C-alpha positions as CSV (number, residue, x, y, z in Angstrom):
1,X,17.5,19.7,10.7
2,X,17.7,17.9,14.2
3,X,16.9,14.2,15.1
4,X,13.4,14.8,16.0
5,X,12.7,16.3,12.5
6,X,14.3,13.2,10.9
7,X,12.3,10.7,13.0
8,X,9.1,12.7,12.1
9,X,9.9,12.5,8.6
10,X,10.9,8.8,8.7
11,X,7.6,7.9,10.7
12,X,5.6,9.8,8.4
13,X,7.0,8.1,5.3
14,X,6.4,4.9,6.7
15,X,2.8,5.7,7.8
16,X,2.3,6.6,4.1
17,X,3.6,3.7,2.7
18,X,1.6,1.5,5.1
19,X,-1.6,3.4,4.2
20,X,-0.9,2.9,0.4
21,X,0.1,-0.6,0.5
22,X,-2.6,-2.0,3.0
23,X,-5.5,-2.4,0.7
24,X,-3.2,-4.5,-1.6
25,X,-1.9,-6.7,1.1
26,X,-5.1,-7.2,3.1
27,X,-7.0,-8.1,-0.2
28,X,-4.2,-10.3,-1.4
29,X,-4.0,-12.1,1.9
30,X,-8.0,-12.7,1.9
31,X,-7.9,-14.0,-1.6
32,X,-5.0,-16.2,-1.0
33,X,-6.7,-17.5,2.0
34,X,-9.9,-18.3,-0.1
35,X,-8.2,-19.8,-2.9
36,X,-6.1,-22.0,-0.6
37,X,-9.2,-23.2,1.2
38,X,-10.7,-23.9,-2.2
39,X,-7.7,-25.9,-3.2
40,X,-7.9,-27.9,-0.1
41,X,-11.5,-28.9,-0.6
42,X,-11.1,-29.8,-4.0
43,X,-7.6,-31.3,-3.7
44,X,-6.6,-29.1,-6.9
45,X,-2.8,-28.5,-6.1
46,X,-2.0,-26.0,-8.8
47,X,0.5,-23.3,-7.8
48,X,-0.5,-20.8,-10.3
49,X,-4.2,-20.7,-9.5
50,X,-4.1,-17.8,-6.9
51,X,-2.2,-15.3,-9.5
52,X,-5.1,-14.4,-11.8
53,X,-7.8,-13.6,-8.8
54,X,-4.8,-11.6,-6.9
55,X,-4.0,-9.7,-10.1
56,X,-7.8,-8.8,-10.9
57,X,-8.3,-7.7,-7.2
58,X,-5.3,-5.6,-7.4
59,X,-6.6,-4.0,-10.6
60,X,-9.8,-3.5,-8.9
61,X,-8.3,-1.8,-6.0
62,X,-6.4,0.7,-8.3
63,X,-9.4,1.4,-10.3
64,X,-11.7,2.0,-7.2
65,X,-9.2,3.4,-4.9
66,X,-6.3,4.7,-7.3
67,X,-7.6,8.5,-7.1
68,X,-7.7,8.7,-3.3
69,X,-4.2,6.9,-3.0
70,X,-2.9,9.4,-5.5
71,X,-4.5,12.3,-3.9
72,X,-3.2,11.1,-0.2
73,X,0.3,10.8,-1.6
74,X,0.5,14.2,-3.6
75,X,-1.0,15.8,-0.4
76,X,1.9,14.3,1.6
77,X,4.6,15.4,-1.0
78,X,3.2,18.7,-1.2
79,X,3.4,19.1,2.7
80,X,7.0,17.9,2.5
81,X,8.0,20.5,-0.2
82,X,6.1,23.2,1.7
83,X,8.5,22.5,4.8
84,X,11.7,22.2,2.8
85,X,13.0,25.6,4.0
86,X,12.3,24.8,7.7
87,X,14.0,21.5,7.2
88,X,17.0,22.6,5.5
89,X,17.3,25.6,8.3
90,X,17.2,28.4,5.4
């Protein structure tokens, strides 16, 4: 296995992690922004107020997109297992 293959595996793994984490991160960012605006307008300074909406949104992402995420990840792992002989040089 040469350096190019290692870099390709590392970049593929980072892209897969970004694809799987981005819905959670973007939704949490948006909900955090909306709740902080609500807190600014109403002058409610409760630290734990953002926890429940973010938790519910992440559960919704899992319910709506979990199958797609799991299919994407298993496809990537199947691709890696298919290349194992080439990567090990056998």
